[in-house]
C-alpha positions as CSV (number, residue, x, y, z in Angstrom):
1,M,-27.4,1.5,-34.7
2,S,-30.0,-0.9,-33.5
3,A,-33.0,0.3,-31.5
4,G,-31.7,-1.4,-28.3
5,A,-28.2,-0.1,-28.6
6,S,-27.1,2.8,-26.4
7,H,-25.9,6.0,-28.0
8,P,-22.2,6.7,-27.3
9,S,-23.2,10.1,-25.8
10,S,-25.3,8.3,-23.2
11,H,-22.3,6.3,-22.1
12,A,-20.2,9.5,-21.8
13,R,-22.9,11.2,-19.8
14,G,-23.2,8.1,-17.5
15,A,-19.4,8.0,-17.0
16,A,-19.4,11.7,-16.2
17,V,-22.1,11.1,-13.6
18,V,-20.1,8.3,-12.0
19,D,-17.0,10.5,-11.9
20,R,-18.8,13.3,-10.2
21,V,-20.4,11.0,-7.7
22,L,-17.1,9.3,-6.8
23,D,-15.2,12.6,-6.6
24,V,-17.8,14.0,-4.1
25,T,-17.7,10.7,-2.2
26,I,-14.0,11.0,-1.7
27,A,-14.3,14.6,-0.6
28,H,-17.0,13.8,1.9
29,L,-15.1,10.8,3.3
30,A,-12.1,13.0,3.9
31,E,-14.2,15.7,5.6
32,K,-16.8,13.6,7.5
33,G,-15.6,10.0,7.6
34,Y,-17.7,7.0,6.7
35,A,-20.2,7.5,9.5
36,G,-20.9,11.0,8.4
37,L,-21.1,10.3,4.8
38,S,-24.7,10.4,3.4
39,V,-25.7,9.1,0.0
40,P,-28.4,11.8,-0.4
41,D,-25.8,14.5,0.4
42,V,-23.4,13.0,-2.1
43,A,-26.1,13.0,-4.8
44,L,-27.1,16.5,-4.0
45,E,-23.6,17.9,-4.4
46,A,-22.9,15.8,-7.5
47,G,-26.1,17.2,-9.1
48,V,-27.9,13.9,-9.5
49,H,-30.9,12.2,-7.9
50,K,-30.1,9.7,-5.1
51,T,-31.8,7.0,-7.1
52,S,-29.1,7.5,-9.8
53,V,-26.5,6.7,-7.2
54,Y,-28.3,3.7,-5.8
55,R,-28.9,2.4,-9.3
56,R,-25.1,2.2,-9.7
57,F,-24.1,1.5,-6.1
58,A,-26.6,-0.5,-4.1
59,T,-25.2,0.4,-0.7
60,K,-23.1,3.1,0.9
61,A,-20.3,0.5,1.4
62,A,-20.3,-0.3,-2.4
63,L,-20.1,3.4,-3.2
64,V,-17.2,3.9,-0.8
65,E,-15.4,0.8,-2.2
66,A,-15.7,2.2,-5.8
67,A,-14.6,5.7,-4.7
68,L,-11.5,4.4,-2.9
69,G,-10.6,2.0,-5.7
70,R,-10.9,4.8,-8.3
71,A,-8.9,7.2,-6.2
72,M,-6.0,4.7,-5.7
73,G,-6.3,3.0,-9.1
74,H,-4.1,5.4,-11.1
75,D,-0.9,4.2,-12.8
76,V,1.9,4.8,-10.2
77,T,4.7,2.9,-12.0
78,P,7.9,4.5,-10.7
79,P,10.5,5.5,-13.2
80,D,13.8,3.6,-13.2
81,T,16.2,6.1,-11.6
82,G,19.1,3.7,-11.9
83,T,19.5,3.1,-8.1
84,L,17.4,1.5,-5.4
85,R,17.7,4.6,-3.3
86,G,16.4,6.8,-6.1
87,D,13.5,4.5,-6.8
88,M,12.5,4.3,-3.1
89,L,12.7,8.0,-2.8
90,H,10.3,8.4,-5.7
91,V,7.8,5.9,-4.1
92,A,8.2,7.7,-0.7
93,R,7.5,11.1,-2.3
94,G,4.4,9.6,-4.0
95,A,3.2,8.2,-0.8
96,L,3.6,11.5,0.9
97,A,1.7,13.3,-1.8
98,F,-1.1,10.7,-1.7
99,V,-1.5,11.0,2.1
100,G,-1.8,14.7,1.8
101,S,-4.4,14.6,-0.9
102,P,-8.2,14.4,-0.4
103,A,-8.1,10.8,-1.6
104,G,-5.3,10.0,0.8
105,M,-7.1,11.7,3.7
106,A,-10.2,9.8,2.9
107,V,-8.3,6.5,3.1
108,V,-6.5,7.4,6.3
109,R,-9.7,8.6,8.0
110,T,-11.6,5.5,6.9
111,L,-8.8,3.2,8.1
112,L,-7.9,5.0,11.4
113,A,-10.8,7.1,12.5
114,D,-14.0,5.3,11.6
115,G,-15.2,2.8,14.1
116,D,-16.9,0.3,11.7
117,A,-14.6,-2.7,11.5
118,E,-16.1,-3.9,8.2
119,V,-15.5,-0.6,6.6
120,R,-11.9,-0.5,7.8
121,A,-11.4,-3.9,6.4
122,L,-12.8,-2.7,3.1
123,A,-10.5,0.3,2.9
124,A,-7.5,-1.9,3.9
125,A,-8.3,-4.4,1.2
126,V,-8.7,-1.7,-1.5
127,L,-5.4,-0.1,-0.4
128,A,-3.6,-3.4,-0.5
129,S,-4.9,-4.3,-3.9
130,Q,-4.1,-1.0,-5.5
131,Q,-0.8,-0.1,-3.9
132,Q,1.4,-3.2,-4.4
133,D,2.8,-2.9,-7.9
134,A,5.2,0.0,-7.4
135,P,7.0,-1.5,-4.3
136,R,7.2,-4.9,-6.0
137,L,8.8,-3.3,-9.1
138,V,11.2,-1.3,-7.0
139,I,12.3,-4.3,-5.1
140,A,12.7,-6.5,-8.2
141,R,14.9,-3.8,-9.8
142,G,17.0,-3.6,-6.6
143,I,17.5,-7.4,-6.6
144,A,18.3,-7.5,-10.3
145,R,21.0,-4.8,-9.8
146,G,22.5,-6.7,-6.9
147,E,21.5,-3.9,-4.4
148,L,19.3,-6.2,-2.3
149,P,19.5,-9.8,-1.2
150,A,17.0,-12.0,-3.0
151,D,15.3,-12.9,0.3
152,V,14.7,-9.3,1.4
153,D,11.4,-8.7,3.3
154,A,10.0,-6.2,0.8
155,P,6.6,-5.7,2.5
156,M,8.4,-4.8,5.8
157,M,10.6,-2.2,4.0
158,F,7.6,-0.3,2.8
159,R,5.6,-0.8,6.0
160,V,8.4,1.0,7.8
161,I,8.3,3.9,5.4
162,A,4.5,4.1,5.3
163,G,4.2,3.7,9.1
164,T,6.8,6.4,9.8
165,L,5.2,8.8,7.5
166,L,1.8,8.3,9.1
167,H,3.3,8.6,12.6
168,R,5.1,11.8,11.7
169,M,2.1,13.4,10.1
170,L,-0.8,12.3,12.2
171,L,0.7,11.7,15.7
172,E,3.6,14.1,15.8
173,Q,1.9,16.6,13.6
174,G,5.3,17.3,12.2
175,A,6.5,18.5,8.8
176,V,7.8,16.0,6.2
177,D,10.3,17.5,3.8
178,D,12.7,15.9,1.4
179,A,15.5,15.7,4.0
180,F,13.2,13.7,6.2
181,L,12.3,11.3,3.3
182,E,16.0,10.9,2.4
183,G,16.9,10.1,6.0
184,L,14.1,7.6,6.3
185,V,15.0,5.8,3.0
186,E,18.7,5.8,4.0
187,L,17.8,4.2,7.4
188,V,15.7,1.5,5.8
189,L,18.4,0.7,3.1
190,R,21.1,0.4,5.7
191,G,19.0,-2.1,7.6
192,V,18.2,-4.3,4.6
193,Q,21.6,-4.0,2.9
194,R,23.4,-4.6,6.3
195,L,25.6,-1.5,5.8
196,P,27.5,0.2,8.6
197,A,25.7,3.2,10.1
198,A,26.4,6.6,8.6
199,S,26.8,9.8,10.5
200,S,24.1,11.5,8.4
201,V,21.4,9.0,9.7
202,G,20.0,10.0,13.0
203,D,21.6,13.5,12.9
204,G,18.3,15.2,13.5
205,R,16.9,15.0,10.0
206,C,14.3,12.4,11.2
207,P,13.5,13.7,14.7
């Protein structure tokens, strides 16, 4: 190994530091929001000097962008359940689990509660860039199976699901169980597939 080359263990230690810093950043975002987040506080809880944080992330916004990107950057490829309904239910369940997680709460708080328009735009951009693959794949499968028309408005389908979940959880403060998700997915599918209404939709499962 040359004198100027970094030892592999130093890379591992550096990666571990970044992981701790980003994990703490997500936790603080969820608890305090962007305005209440302090880089020195993040560094203290992560067990590093604040200069170590600033060396990797020049600004608080850069730190938040990295933390949100890491939190939402996991592989969320949905399994092929064999039906559009099954695939959409899987995505809806994943969205529910995400919103209820520290990372999800950090995103929601940054998007909805913080007053900084630039930060909201940053969070929205990270969310859009990280959360598009699963819906696209689900829609492509549905079209290929003949379950959806080729000109379906895919983004609108998933906006309805995401918006309903947020409204239910944040504004109504209501519970979201599997029956609620099934009713929501059924309602969306009947709209895009132009199917006749079923008695099970609107029977109180989605109050």
